[in-house]
C-alpha positions in Angstrom: 153.4 105.2 125.0 150.4 107.4 124.8 148.9 109.2 127.8 145.8 107.1 127.4 147.8 103.9 127.6 149.3 105.1 130.9 145.8 105.9 132.2 144.6 102.4 131.3 147.6 100.9 133.1 146.9 103.0 136.1 143.2 102.0 136.1 144.1 98.3 135.9 146.5 98.7 138.8 144.0 100.6 140.9 141.2 98.1 140.1 143.5 95.2 141.1 144.5 96.9 144.3 140.9 97.8 145.1 139.7 94.2 144.4 142.6 92.3 145.9 142.7 94.2 149.2 139.5 92.7 150.6 140.1 89.3 149.1 143.7 89.4 150.4 142.6 90.3 153.9 140.1 87.4 153.8 142.9 85.1 152.6 145.0 86.2 155.6 142.1 85.6 158.0 141.4 82.2 156.5 145.1 81.4 156.9 144.9 82.1 160.6 142.0 79.7 160.9 143.7 77.0 158.8 146.9 77.2 160.9 145.6 78.0 164.4 142.0 77.0 164.4 140.5 74.3 166.5 137.8 72.1 165.0 134.6 71.6 167.0 131.0 70.6 166.4 128.4 73.2 166.0 124.6 73.1 165.7 122.6 74.9 163.0 120.3 77.5 164.6 118.7 79.0 161.6 119.1 78.8 157.8 118.8 81.8 155.5 119.6 80.1 152.3 117.8 82.8 150.3 120.4 85.3 151.6 123.8 84.2 150.2 123.3 80.6 151.1 124.0 81.2 154.7 123.1 79.8 158.1 123.7 80.6 161.7 125.1 78.2 164.2 126.0 77.8 167.9 129.0 76.0 169.3 130.4 75.4 172.8 133.9 75.9 174.0 134.3 74.8 177.6 131.3 76.1 179.5 130.5 79.0 177.1 128.2 79.0 174.1 129.0 81.1 171.1 127.1 81.9 167.9 128.3 82.5 164.4 127.3 82.5 160.8 128.6 80.8 157.7 128.0 79.1 154.4 127.5 75.5 153.4 130.3 73.4 151.8 133.9 72.7 152.7 133.0 69.7 154.7 129.5 70.7 155.7 126.3 70.0 153.8 125.1 72.8 151.4 122.8 75.3 153.0 119.7 73.9 151.2 120.4 70.5 152.9 120.7 71.9 156.4 117.9 72.2 159.0 117.9 73.7 162.5 119.5 71.2 164.9 121.8 69.6 162.3 125.5 69.3 163.3 128.1 71.3 161.4 131.9 71.5 161.5 133.1 74.7 163.0 136.6 76.1 163.6 137.4 78.7 166.2 140.5 80.5 167.3 141.8 79.4 170.7 143.0 83.0 171.6 139.6 84.4 170.5 136.9 81.8 171.0 134.2 84.1 169.6 135.9 84.1 166.2 134.7 81.1 164.2 134.2 79.8 160.7 131.9 77.1 159.3 133.6 74.5 157.2 137.3 73.6 156.6 139.3 76.9 156.6 142.0 75.3 154.4 139.4 74.7 151.7 138.0 78.2 152.0 141.6 79.5 151.8 142.3 77.5 148.6 139.1 78.9 147.1 140.2 82.5 148.0 143.7 81.8 146.5 142.0 80.8 143.2 140.1 84.1 143.2 143.3 86.0 143.9 145.1 84.2 141.0 142.3 84.3 138.4 140.8 87.7 138.8 144.0 89.7 137.8 144.5 87.4 134.8 141.0 88.0 133.4 141.0 91.7 134.1 144.5 91.8 132.6 143.4 90.3 129.3 140.8 93.0 128.9 143.2 95.8 129.8 146.1 94.3 127.7 143.8 94.3 124.7 142.8 97.9 125.4 146.4 99.0 125.8 147.4 97.1 122.7 144.7 98.9 120.7 145.8 102.2 122.1 149.4 101.7 121.2 148.5 100.5 117.6 146.3 103.5 117.0 147.7 106.0 114.6 148.3 109.3 116.1 145.9 112.0 115.0 147.6 114.8 113.1 146.4 118.3 112.9 145.4 119.5 109.4 146.8 122.8 108.3 144.4 125.3 106.8 
């Protein structure tokens, strides 16, 4: 294999590690919510649909009120359909009641799993083609004078 092919392989592996670490850590966080989370009802406080389709909400656990932010979907209406005062489904962690997520964490986790499965495949096609081209390239020879 050529040195350039090795460089392309190294770039692919670095890119996958760089991209998958944040997605992988989110997958682990969502797994905790899916396994340990407790569902409760929250109330939309403010919508900021122009900023990543997000909204803020409040929810109560016992005698305490907490606030969080999330996105529409996964069992909740889409952000554009929400108004302050609307009810939303929230999951919180019983050992850290301040930690919460809007929408079904199992659904968000499946969405993250799809990203983790598809991204390396599509990036891999590009890099495999580049490596294949590099390996098929004829080596350049020096001409004698």
